[in-house]
C-alpha positions in Angstrom: 61.6 -184.6 -22.1 60.3 -183.7 -18.7 58.1 -180.7 -19.4 57.2 -180.4 -15.7 60.9 -179.6 -15.0 61.5 -177.4 -18.0 58.5 -175.1 -17.8 59.3 -173.5 -14.4 62.8 -172.9 -15.6 61.6 -171.3 -18.9 59.2 -169.1 -16.9 62.0 -168.0 -14.6 64.1 -167.1 -17.6 61.2 -165.0 -19.1 60.7 -163.1 -15.9 64.5 -162.5 -15.5 65.0 -161.2 -19.0 61.9 -159.1 -19.1 62.9 -157.4 -15.9 65.8 -155.7 -17.7 64.2 -155.0 -21.1 65.7 -152.5 -23.5 62.2 -151.1 -23.9 60.5 -151.0 -20.4 57.3 -149.5 -21.9 56.9 -152.5 -24.3 56.0 -152.5 -27.9 53.2 -150.2 -29.1 52.2 -152.4 -32.1 52.4 -156.0 -33.4 55.5 -157.8 -32.5 58.2 -157.8 -35.3 61.4 -159.7 -34.5 64.6 -157.8 -35.5 66.2 -159.1 -38.7 69.9 -159.5 -39.1 71.5 -160.1 -42.4 74.8 -162.1 -42.6 77.8 -161.1 -44.7 81.0 -163.1 -45.0 84.0 -161.1 -43.8 86.9 -163.5 -44.0 87.4 -167.1 -45.1 90.2 -169.6 -44.4 89.1 -173.1 -45.4 90.0 -176.1 -47.6 87.3 -177.1 -50.0 87.0 -180.9 -50.7 83.7 -181.2 -52.6 82.3 -179.6 -55.7 79.3 -180.4 -57.9 76.7 -178.9 -60.1 73.0 -179.5 -60.7 72.5 -177.5 -63.9 73.8 -174.6 -66.0 75.0 -171.9 -63.7 74.2 -173.9 -60.5 77.5 -175.0 -58.9 78.3 -175.8 -55.2 81.6 -175.9 -53.3 81.8 -177.5 -49.9 84.4 -177.2 -47.2 84.1 -175.4 -43.8 81.4 -173.4 -45.6 79.0 -174.1 -48.5 79.2 -171.7 -51.4 76.7 -171.6 -54.4 77.3 -170.1 -57.8 74.0 -169.0 -59.2 75.2 -168.0 -62.7 76.7 -164.7 -61.7 78.2 -164.7 -58.2 79.4 -167.1 -55.5 77.5 -166.7 -52.2 77.4 -168.7 -48.9 74.3 -170.7 -48.2 73.3 -172.7 -45.1 74.9 -176.2 -45.1 73.8 -179.4 -43.5 74.1 -179.3 -39.7 75.3 -182.8 -39.4 78.6 -182.2 -41.3 81.6 -180.9 -39.4 84.5 -182.7 -41.0 86.9 -181.1 -43.5 86.7 -184.2 -45.7 83.3 -183.7 -47.4 81.6 -185.2 -50.4 79.1 -183.5 -52.5 76.9 -185.0 -55.3 74.4 -183.0 -57.4 71.3 -184.3 -59.2 69.5 -183.2 -62.4 66.4 -182.2 -60.4 68.4 -179.6 -58.5 68.9 -181.7 -55.4 72.2 -182.3 -53.5 73.6 -185.0 -51.3 76.4 -184.1 -48.9 78.4 -186.4 -46.6 81.5 -186.4 -44.4 81.8 -190.2 -44.8 79.3 -191.2 -42.2 76.5 -188.6 -41.9 74.5 -187.9 -45.0 72.1 -185.0 -45.7 69.9 -184.3 -48.7 69.0 -180.9 -50.0 65.8 -180.2 -51.8 63.4 -177.3 -52.0 65.6 -175.0 -50.0 66.2 -177.2 -46.9 68.5 -180.1 -45.7 67.2 -183.4 -44.4 69.5 -185.9 -42.7 69.1 -189.5 -43.6 70.4 -192.8 -42.1 74.1 -192.9 -41.5 76.3 -195.0 -43.7 77.3 -198.1 -41.5 81.0 -197.3 -41.8 83.2 -194.4 -42.8 83.3 -194.1 -46.5 86.0 -192.8 -48.9 83.9 -192.2 -52.1 80.3 -191.3 -52.9 78.2 -191.2 -56.1 74.5 -191.1 -57.0 72.0 -190.0 -59.6 69.1 -189.2 -57.3 68.2 -188.8 -53.6 66.9 -192.4 -53.5 69.8 -193.9 -55.5 73.1 -193.3 -53.6 76.3 -195.3 -53.3 79.1 -195.2 -50.8 82.4 -197.1 -50.8 84.2 -198.2 -47.7 86.3 -201.1 -46.3 83.2 -203.3 -46.1 82.5 -202.8 -49.8 79.7 -200.9 -51.5 76.6 -199.6 -49.8 73.4 -198.6 -51.6 70.7 -196.2 -50.4 67.3 -196.7 -51.9 65.5 -193.8 -50.2 64.8 -195.7 -47.0 68.0 -197.4 -45.8 71.5 -198.4 -46.6 72.3 -202.0 -47.7 75.6 -203.8 -48.3 75.8 -205.1 -51.9 77.3 -208.5 -52.7 80.7 -207.9 -54.3 83.4 -210.5 -55.0 85.9 -208.8 -52.7 85.9 -205.8 -50.3 88.4 -203.3 -49.1 90.0 -202.6 -52.5 87.6 -200.0 -54.1 88.7 -196.3 -54.2 86.5 -194.5 -56.8 83.1 -194.6 -58.3 81.2 -193.1 -61.2 78.1 -194.0 -63.3 77.3 -195.0 -66.8 74.5 -193.6 -69.0 72.0 -196.0 -67.5 72.8 -194.8 -64.0 74.6 -198.0 -63.0 77.8 -197.6 -61.0 81.3 -198.4 -62.2 84.1 -198.6 -59.6 87.9 -198.7 -59.6 90.4 -199.7 -56.9 93.7 -201.4 -56.1 95.5 -203.9 -58.4 93.7 -202.5 -61.4 90.3 -203.6 -60.1 87.1 -202.6 -62.0 83.6 -203.5 -60.8 80.5 -203.0 -62.9 76.8 -203.5 -62.4 74.4 -204.1 -65.3 71.2 -203.9 -63.4 71.2 -207.6 -62.5 74.7 -208.9 -61.8 78.0 -207.6 -60.6 81.3 -208.3 -62.4 84.8 -207.7 -61.1 88.0 -207.6 -63.2 91.6 -206.9 -62.4 93.0 -205.1 -65.4 96.5 -204.5 -64.0 98.3 -206.1 -61.2 100.2 -203.0 -60.1 97.9 -200.0 -60.9 96.1 -198.3 -58.0 93.1 -196.5 -59.6 92.1 -193.5 -57.5 89.7 -191.8 -60.0 87.2 -193.0 -62.6 84.9 -191.3 -65.2 82.5 -192.5 -67.8 81.2 -190.7 -70.9 77.6 -190.6 -72.0 78.3 -193.4 -74.5 80.1 -195.6 -71.9 83.7 -194.9 -72.6 85.5 -195.5 -69.2 88.7 -193.8 -68.0 90.8 -194.4 -64.9 94.0 -192.9 -63.4 96.6 -194.3 -61.1 98.2 -191.0 -59.9 100.5 -190.3 -62.8 98.9 -192.0 -65.8 95.5 -191.9 -67.4 94.1 -195.0 -69.2 91.0 -195.8 -71.2 89.5 -199.1 -70.5 89.4 -200.5 -74.0 87.6 -203.4 -75.6 88.2 -206.7 -73.8 89.0 -204.9 -70.6 92.5 -203.9 -71.8 94.1 -200.7 -70.7 95.1 -198.1 -73.3 97.5 -195.4 -72.0 96.4 -192.0 -73.1 98.4 -189.6 -70.9 101.6 -190.2 -68.7 103.4 -187.9 -66.3 101.7 -184.7 -67.3 99.1 -184.3 -64.5 99.7 -185.9 -61.1 96.8 -187.0 -58.8 94.3 -186.2 -61.5 90.5 -186.0 -60.8 88.7 -187.3 -63.8 85.2 -186.3 -64.9 83.2 -186.1 -68.1 80.8 -183.8 -69.8 79.0 -185.7 -72.6 81.8 -187.4 -74.6 84.5 -185.1 -73.3 87.0 -186.2 -70.6 88.5 -183.7 -68.2 91.5 -184.2 -66.0 92.5 -181.8 -63.2 95.4 -182.2 -60.9 98.8 -180.8 -60.1 101.8 -180.1 -62.3 104.5 -182.8 -62.1 107.2 -180.2 -62.0 106.1 -177.9 -59.2 104.2 -178.5 -56.0 101.3 -176.2 -55.4 100.3 -175.7 -59.0 97.3 -177.0 -60.9 96.6 -178.1 -64.4 93.3 -178.7 -66.2 93.3 -180.6 -69.5 90.6 -181.7 -72.0 90.5 -185.0 -73.9 88.2 -184.6 -76.9 88.2 -186.7 -80.1 91.1 -188.7 -78.7 93.3 -185.6 -78.5 94.5 -183.8 -75.4 94.4 -180.0 -75.1 95.4 -177.7 -72.2 92.6 -175.7 -70.6 94.4 -173.8 -67.8 97.2 -173.9 -65.3 98.3 -171.8 -62.3 99.0 -171.7 -58.6 96.8 -173.8 -56.3 96.1 -177.3 -55.2 92.9 -179.1 -56.4 91.2 -181.8 -54.4 87.9 -182.2 -56.4 86.7 -181.4 -59.9 83.4 -181.3 -61.7 82.3 -180.9 -65.3 78.7 -180.5 -66.6 76.6 -178.4 -69.0 79.7 -176.9 -70.6 81.0 -175.5 -67.2 84.0 -176.7 -65.2 84.8 -176.1 -61.5 87.6 -177.3 -59.2 88.2 -176.8 -55.5 91.1 -177.4 -53.1 93.3 -176.1 -50.3 93.5 -172.6 -49.0 90.2 -171.1 -50.2 90.9 -172.5 -53.7 88.0 -172.4 -56.2 88.5 -172.4 -59.9 85.7 -171.9 -62.4 85.7 -171.9 -66.2 84.9 -173.7 -69.4 86.8 -175.6 -72.0 88.2 -172.3 -73.2 89.8 -171.5 -69.9 89.0 -170.3 -66.4 90.1 -168.2 -63.4 90.3 -168.6 -59.7 87.3 -167.2 -57.8 88.0 -164.1 -55.7 86.9 -164.8 -52.1 86.9 -162.7 -48.9 90.4 -162.2 -47.4 92.1 -164.7 -45.3 92.5 -163.9 -41.6 93.8 -167.1 -40.2 92.4 -168.9 -37.2 90.5 -166.1 -35.4 89.9 -167.2 -31.8 88.4 -164.2 -29.9 87.2 -160.7 -30.2 86.3 -157.7 -28.0 84.3 -154.5 -28.5 86.0 -151.3 -27.4 84.1 -148.1 -28.1 82.7 -148.4 -31.6 85.4 -150.8 -32.8 85.8 -154.5 -32.7 89.3 -156.1 -32.2 89.8 -159.7 -33.2 92.8 -162.0 -32.7 94.2 -165.3 -33.7 97.4 -165.8 -35.6 97.0 -162.1 -36.5 95.1 -159.2 -35.0 92.6 -156.9 -36.7 90.3 -153.9 -36.0 86.9 -153.6 -37.5 85.4 -150.1 -37.5 82.9 -148.3 -39.6 82.8 -151.1 -42.1 86.6 -151.2 -42.6 89.1 -153.9 -41.5 92.7 -152.9 -40.5 95.5 -155.3 -40.0 97.2 -154.5 -36.7 100.4 -156.4 -37.7 100.6 -158.8 -34.8 102.6 -161.3 -36.9 105.5 -158.9 -36.8 105.9 -159.7 -33.1 104.8 -163.4 -33.2 102.7 -165.8 -35.2 101.9 -167.7 -32.0 98.1 -167.7 -32.0 96.4 -165.5 -29.4 93.4 -167.2 -27.7 91.9 -164.3 -25.9 91.8 -160.4 -26.2 90.6 -157.7 -23.8 90.9 -154.0 -23.4 89.5 -150.8 -21.9 90.7 -148.3 -24.5 92.0 -148.5 -28.1 95.5 -147.9 -26.7 95.3 -150.4 -23.8 94.6 -153.8 -25.2 96.0 -157.2 -24.1 96.1 -160.5 -26.0 97.0 -163.8 -24.4 97.9 -167.4 -25.5 100.2 -170.2 -24.8 103.0 -168.8 -22.6 102.2 -165.3 -24.1 100.9 -161.9 -23.0 101.0 -159.1 -25.6 100.0 -155.4 -25.2 98.8 -153.1 -27.9 99.2 -149.3 -27.3 97.3 -148.1 -30.3 100.3 -148.2 -32.6 102.1 -151.5 -32.2 102.2 -154.7 -30.2 104.8 -155.4 -27.5 105.7 -158.6 -25.9 104.9 -158.3 -22.1 105.9 -161.7 -20.8 105.5 -165.4 -21.2 102.2 -165.5 -19.3 104.3 -166.8 -16.3 104.6 -170.0 -18.3 100.9 -170.8 -18.4 98.4 -171.8 -21.1 96.2 -168.7 -21.1 92.8 -168.7 -22.8 91.1 -165.4 -22.0 91.8 -161.9 -20.6 89.8 -159.0 -19.2 90.9 -155.4 -18.5 89.1 -153.5 -15.8 88.1 -149.8 -16.0 91.1 -148.8 -13.9 93.6 -151.0 -15.9 93.6 -154.1 -13.7 94.2 -157.1 -15.9 92.9 -160.6 -15.2 93.8 -163.6 -17.5 92.7 -167.2 -17.0 93.8 -170.5 -18.3 94.3 -174.2 -18.0 95.3 -175.6 -14.7 93.2 -173.8 -13.5 95.3 -170.7 -13.2 94.6 -166.9 -12.8 97.2 -164.3 -13.8 96.6 -160.7 -12.7 98.3 -157.4 -13.2 97.7 -154.5 -10.7 99.5 -151.8 -12.8 102.9 -152.7 -11.3 103.3 -156.5 -10.9 102.1 -159.7 -12.6 101.1 -162.4 -10.1 99.8 -166.0 -10.6 97.1 -167.7 -8.5 96.8 -171.4 -8.9 93.3 -172.6 -8.0 93.3 -175.8 -5.8 90.5 -177.3 -7.8 90.3 -179.6 -10.7 89.4 -178.3 -14.1 90.4 -175.5 -16.5 89.3 -171.9 -16.9 88.2 -170.9 -20.4 86.8 -167.4 -20.3 86.8 -164.3 -18.1 84.8 -161.0 -18.1 83.8 -158.4 -15.6 81.6 -155.4 -14.7 82.9 -152.7 -12.5 85.1 -154.4 -9.9 83.3 -157.8 -10.1 85.0 -160.4 -12.3 83.5 -163.7 -13.6 85.5 -166.7 -14.8 84.2 -170.0 -16.1 85.7 -173.3 -17.3 85.6 -177.0 -16.9 82.7 -177.3 -14.5 83.9 -174.2 -12.6 82.4 -170.8 -12.2 84.3 -168.2 -10.2 83.3 -164.7 -9.0 85.8 -162.2 -7.6 84.4 -159.6 -5.2 86.5 -157.3 -3.0 89.7 -158.9 -4.4 88.6 -162.4 -3.3 87.7 -165.3 -5.6 84.7 -167.6 -4.8 84.3 -170.7 -6.8 81.4 -173.1 -7.4 80.5 -176.0 -9.7 77.1 -175.2 -11.1 77.3 -177.7 -13.9 78.8 -181.1 -14.5 79.7 -180.0 -18.0 82.4 -177.6 -19.2 81.5 -173.9 -19.3 83.1 -172.2 -22.3 82.0 -168.6 -22.2 80.6 -165.9 -19.9 79.1 -162.5 -20.4 78.1 -160.0 -17.7 75.5 -157.3 -17.7 75.8 -156.2 -14.1 77.6 -157.2 -11.0 74.6 -159.3 -10.0 73.6 -160.4 -13.6 75.9 -162.7 -15.6 75.3 -165.5 -18.1 77.4 -168.6 -19.0 77.1 -171.3 -21.7 79.1 -174.5 -22.4 78.8 -178.1 -23.4 75.4 -178.9 -21.7 72.9 -179.0 -24.5 70.9 -175.9 -24.9 71.4 -174.7 -21.3 71.9 -171.1 -20.3 73.3 -170.5 -16.8 72.3 -167.2 -15.1 74.0 -165.6 -12.1 71.8 -163.5 -9.8 74.4 -162.2 -7.4 74.5 -165.3 -5.2 74.0 -168.5 -7.3 73.9 -169.9 -10.9 70.6 -171.2 -12.2 70.1 -173.2 -15.5 67.4 -172.4 -18.1 66.6 -174.0 -21.5 67.5 -172.3 -24.7 64.7 -172.9 -27.3 65.5 -173.7 -30.9 68.0 -175.8 -32.7 70.4 -178.2 -31.0 73.4 -176.4 -29.5 75.7 -179.1 -28.0 78.9 -177.1 -27.7 78.2 -173.4 -27.1 81.4 -171.4 -27.5 80.4 -167.8 -27.2 77.8 -165.4 -25.6 77.4 -161.6 -26.0 74.7 -159.0 -25.8 73.8 -155.4 -25.0 71.2 -156.3 -22.4 69.4 -159.3 -21.0 66.7 -158.7 -23.7 69.3 -158.6 -26.5 71.4 -161.7 -26.1 73.3 -163.8 -28.7 74.7 -167.3 -28.2 77.0 -169.0 -30.6 77.6 -172.8 -30.9 80.9 -174.3 -32.0 79.1 -175.9 -34.9 78.0 -172.6 -36.4 74.5 -172.1 -35.0 73.7 -168.6 -33.7 70.6 -167.8 -31.7 69.2 -164.4 -30.6 67.0 -163.6 -27.6 65.2 -160.3 -28.2 63.1 -160.2 -25.0 60.2 -162.2 -26.6 61.8 -165.5 -27.6 64.8 -167.2 -29.2 65.4 -166.8 -32.9 67.9 -168.7 -35.0 70.0 -166.5 -37.3 71.4 -167.6 -40.7 74.0 -170.3 -40.3 77.0 -170.0 -42.7 80.0 -171.8 -41.2 80.1 -175.4 -39.9 82.5 -176.5 -37.1 85.1 -174.2 -35.7 83.2 -171.1 -34.5 85.0 -169.7 -31.4 83.7 -166.3 -30.3 81.1 -163.5 -30.7 80.9 -159.8 -29.9 79.3 -156.8 -31.5 78.0 -153.2 -31.3 74.3 -152.1 -30.9 73.7 -152.7 -34.6 76.3 -155.3 -35.6 77.2 -158.8 -34.4 80.5 -160.5 -35.4 81.0 -164.2 -35.1 84.4 -165.7 -35.8 86.4 -169.0 -35.7 88.9 -171.3 -37.3 87.6 -170.8 -40.9 86.6 -167.2 -40.9 84.2 -164.5 -39.7 80.6 -163.4 -40.4 79.1 -160.0 -39.7 75.4 -159.9 -38.8 73.8 -156.4 -39.4 70.3 -155.1 -38.8 
């Protein structure tokens, strides 16, 4: 890092922001940064990993990480490196965790995550008993992590393994195609094909070493002499097998109806139903007398051998893409449209008109709001939505409404669509790149996009290319003070009335910033697509609690609340 280049920029930023402080007299006592507390407002995610580390300590991982502490399920910060929906989660007896998206792996211990060396190739199964004893299966075979690095273990054949578990000694047992079973005794590996047609996708081992496998419709016990003993057929499809002591559990879907789940227990060589209902399970865990399963569409099931229930989670507000503050209310859009005001959410019934996702929203009053998307412009008059037009056939991404009702929408092309109160017109910009966001102050309008930054003054647009990277979001404080962020790592662009100047954003890595909002230059928030939120309070940058992973799209707020939202839900940060 070239500090000689960064320090002048940082100093310029400090002077710029201090010049427009919310508190021109300055603090009268010791500096105390404002504290914001995050609450989950909506959730729309598939869960693909579930595990536990002890009694009343269970974790569910998807686009968010939730922890059950014995009484409630609450979000907790997840590993930064994971942004895939296909996640694996392994818990250890010492309270630690390992999480992976197949390549990146992070370890959780003593309240924080630590990334470790990546697995050399994308993996389809994980297992381990400690942070220095992890296994990952991929097409190359089996990799082992010893606390320092991953090494490829010498197996008889590769590319056939699909599932892994461990015996009472902590040694792995794996299953795969053509009835393959691989075992490790601490010295040597053995590989056996028990069945020439079975495709084993799940495996579990009891504390005494009884081994069970499933091929999608049947469940077998691997009996003496490596023979297969059928113990259940055509009762649970795609079962996830796991054990708690000497008890085997199988969780999957009903063979008779799609979108339903079944949980069954195999104890003393007898099957017994535990629970069934609506929902699709992708992962299951048993331990310390507790059971938990997770799957599609916010699905979390929690119980014991006596039965269980689905966990009640925050409401689904699908695919939120943008939000705007009008007065003391926040309006958010995506597939639907909602108003947040005084702690209450109201569904504005956009789906009645169209389920076509809106990408941008803007307005000047609660009865004069516009939403735009792919070949779509909608208007909300305070009571209902009306279809205005097809956006003149364009892919629109953002919209702003001026104090006199003038509408400016921008989109890919690049293109600008404007409404003067009478007529909609389209202006195609003779430059390469797209426009992603638009805002304005008074009669000055700012638009940014793929390397472009535009300013409209006196009804004329002036464009420049301040960055070689895409700019994703813009926020304006005054006609001569605007800020933009994008895909240039930790870089804030500031407009002073004539040109754009870059400055560094201190703190965690922010490689793809998707939103920016504030109430003044000394109260500024920046959101990254991968869930990181930072706040500048006039003194320095501070990272706020990170709840969601990838898919965060926009940010807005009021003087006391900040709302971030995206593909998998929304979070409200309140002082």
